[in-house]
C-alpha positions in Angstrom: 0.0 0.0 0.0 1.3 3.5 -1.0 -0.1 6.7 0.4 0.9 10.0 -1.2 2.1 12.4 1.6 2.5 15.6 -0.3 0.1 18.5 0.1 -3.1 17.8 2.2 -2.9 14.0 2.2 -0.1 14.0 4.8 -2.4 15.8 7.2 -5.2 13.3 6.4 -2.8 10.5 7.2 -1.9 12.0 10.6 -5.6 12.8 11.4 -6.5 9.1 10.6 -3.7 7.7 12.8 -4.8 10.1 15.6 -8.4 9.0 15.4 -7.5 5.3 15.4 -5.3 5.8 18.5 -7.9 7.8 20.4 -10.6 5.3 19.4 -8.5 2.4 20.8 -7.7 4.1 24.0 -11.2 5.3 24.6 -12.6 1.9 23.7 -10.4 0.2 26.1 -11.6 2.5 28.9 -15.2 1.9 27.8 -14.8 -1.9 27.9 -13.0 -1.9 31.2 -15.7 0.3 32.8 -18.0 -2.7 32.4 -15.6 -5.2 34.0 -15.2 -5.4 37.8 -11.5 -5.1 38.8 -10.8 -8.1 41.0 -7.8 -9.9 41.9 -7.5 -12.0 38.7 -8.1 -8.9 36.5 -5.4 -7.0 38.3 -3.0 -10.0 37.8 -3.9 -10.1 34.1 -3.3 -6.4 33.5 0.1 -6.5 35.3 1.1 -9.5 33.3 0.0 -7.8 30.1 2.1 -4.8 30.7 5.2 -7.0 31.2 4.5 -8.9 28.0 4.2 -5.8 26.0 7.4 -4.6 27.3 9.1 -7.9 26.4 7.6 -7.8 22.9 9.0 -4.3 22.4 12.5 -5.1 23.7 13.1 -8.6 22.4 13.7 -7.5 18.8 16.0 -4.8 20.0 18.1 -7.3 21.9 18.3 -9.6 18.7 18.8 -7.0 16.0 20.3 -4.1 17.9 23.9 -3.2 18.1 26.2 -3.7 21.1 25.2 -0.3 22.6 21.6 -1.3 22.6 22.4 -4.6 24.1 24.6 -3.1 26.8 21.7 -0.5 27.5 19.2 -3.3 27.9 21.5 -5.2 30.2 22.2 -2.1 32.4 18.6 -1.2 32.5 17.7 -4.8 33.6 20.3 -4.7 36.4 19.4 -1.3 37.6 15.7 -2.3 37.7 16.5 -5.4 39.7 18.6 -3.4 42.2 16.4 -0.4 42.7 13.0 -1.7 41.6 12.1 1.7 40.1 11.6 2.2 36.4 12.7 5.8 36.0 16.3 5.3 37.3 16.6 2.1 35.3 15.5 4.0 32.0 17.9 6.8 32.8 20.8 4.4 33.3 20.0 2.6 30.1 19.9 5.9 28.1 23.1 7.1 29.6 24.9 3.7 29.0 23.8 3.7 25.4 24.9 7.2 24.8 28.3 6.7 26.4 28.9 3.5 24.5 28.1 5.1 21.2 30.2 8.2 22.1 33.3 6.1 22.7 
């Protein structure tokens, strides 16, 4: 599929992508408003977020360069030590930047 992105059609593509994104987000909220949040649903949601993260990072670990792999490793180690995502992300970004600078 090929979409011409010159002129007004680029704006239409961006608008369509925004509408799809908003509809999926609002649709999820609407569906979840009818589901009682019990123990099993909480477990499912927590497992789902971890599986999405793994799905995003696994291709990077396989096809990425050594800087990306070192950043993933340092992020994982920092997360295991501090159990906080923000410092782990910061360390991963810093390690990748330093490795690629050297």
